[in-house]
N, C-alpha and C positions, 0 to 999 in steps of 0.2 A: 213646721219640719222645715220648712223653707229657711225659717230664720235659724235654725240650729245646723242648718249645710253651710249657710252661706258666713255664719261666725268662725264654722270650720276652717272653710275655704279663705275666708281673710287670715286666719290663724296658722295657716301651710304658706299662703305665700310670704307672711311679713316672717316668720320660720325660716323660708328662701332666702330671702335677702339677707336675713342674718348673718346666715350662712356662707354667703356669699364676701361679705366683709363691704358690704353695701352701706349701714350704717355708718353714722359717724358721732366725734367727740365733737365737744363745746368747740373744738378748734378746727371742725369742718374736714378734719381729719379722719381717715375708716377707723375706728376702734381697734379691728382684726390690723391694718398696718402700722398704729400706732404702739400694739402690742409688740407685734412681732418686732416692730423695729429697735426697742428696750431690749426685749431679748434676744436677737440677735446681737445687738453693743455686749451684753453680759457675756456670752459665749465669745468673742471675740478675743474679750478682757479674761477671761479663764484659760482660753487657748495660751493668750501669750504669758499668762503666768506656767502655764506648764512648760511652753516652751522655757521661758529665763530659770525654771530648776533644770528641767532635761539639759540646758547650755552649762548652766552654773554662773551667767550672766545675769547677777539680780538687779542690776543698776538703775532700771527701767520700771522696777515696780513700783514706785507710787507715782505711775499713770496708770494703773488697774488697781490698786489698793490702797485704801484708806488713810491716812497716818494715823488714826485711830482706830485701826481696825483692831480685832481678836480671833485668836486661831484659837478655838477651843479642842482639840488634839493634839497640841503639843506633849513631848515626852513628861515633861512635870506639870499637867497644870494649863490653863489659862495663857498664852503670849500673848503679850498688848502690847500692840502698838507697829509701823512698819520698823521700824530698827531692827527691833524684837525679831519680828517673823522671816528677816533678810537673814539676819543670821543663825536662827531655828534650819532655815530654807541652806543652809551655806553644806554643812555635811552631807546634805543628802547626793548634790553632782559630786563633791570628792568620794565618795562611795563608789563609783562605777562610773569615774572620769572619759574612760576609752568609748563605754559602750551605752553608756543609760537612757532608759527611750520611756517614752510617755506614749501609750496608746491607746488610742478614747475609744472602748467599747460604743458607747451611747451615749448620746448628751441630750439632754431636755433642759428647757431653759421656759422663765415667764417673764418681766419686769421688775422682777425683786428676788426670781433666785435660779443657779442651777444645779445642776443633777448630774452628776458626769459619773461613769460606772468605766473605771480603767486599771489597766495595766502597766505597771513599773517594770522593767527588768534590765538587768543587766551583770558584766562580771564583780563581781569587788576587787578594787583594787587594794583598798585598807579596810584594816578593823571596824570601821563602822559601824554601827546600829548590830554591831554581834554577827556580822555576815565572814566568817571565815574567806580570809583573802585568796584570791583565784578562784571560788565557786559563781557558780550562776545565782540568779534567783527571779522572783518573778512571786511579784507581790498587788493582789489586787485588790484595788478597793471600791466604796462608793465616796464621792466625796460631794459636801452640801457647803455651796455659797450664797449668803444672801447678799447683795447689792443696793448700794446705795447712792446716786445719782452718780451710776455708773462706774461708782469703783468697787470691788470686793471690802464687805464691811467686816461678814464673820464666815467662820469655816469651820466645818466639822467631815472628820473623814472615820471611815466605816470600815475592818479591815476582816478580810475571810481569819476566824479564828485559829487556821491550821498556819494561817502567813504570819501572825502575829504573835503566836508561841515559836518558830523560828528565831523572828526576831529578839524574843527575850530569854530566847537559852543560852543560858551559859555557857563558854567556851568548856570544850570537851578535856577532862581530864585525865590521865593516865590514873588506874586504881592503886590505893598505896601497896607500896612492896611490901610479901610478907615476911615476917621475921622467920628465920630459922628455926628448928627447932632444942 
């Protein structure tokens, strides 16, 4: 019984040490700190991408997105390469150039992925993406970005079905006039 108690006590001490980040990696850096450092770098890069979309200034996206990155949520399928991704993002800012805002509701990250639940809002200044000029919009989505060497390498976006349907809806048209009898 004493032996079982000793093993259990040792396990609790090890679990307690691990939970406070006292274990170290081969480079003598605490494991939790090393993971947190990569996760924080990925979060900062992800937030910089959001700000670039919000401001319309995509000139520095090469600092945060890999040159061979793939956006799996393009309007017509995968968008491959940094230049193609920049071209894809340009219309988003034009849609609501005066008040486009990214609101991050919640974000989680590790050394490989950033998961972001966000809301994109604004007032349409152009008829981009099927939103009538002058109308307010709010699109909620979850974005998943895979990072490699500190840069976004892949991206997926999952939108609420209602928001997606609004964006895909054809512009309203008048019904055809009835011909007289």
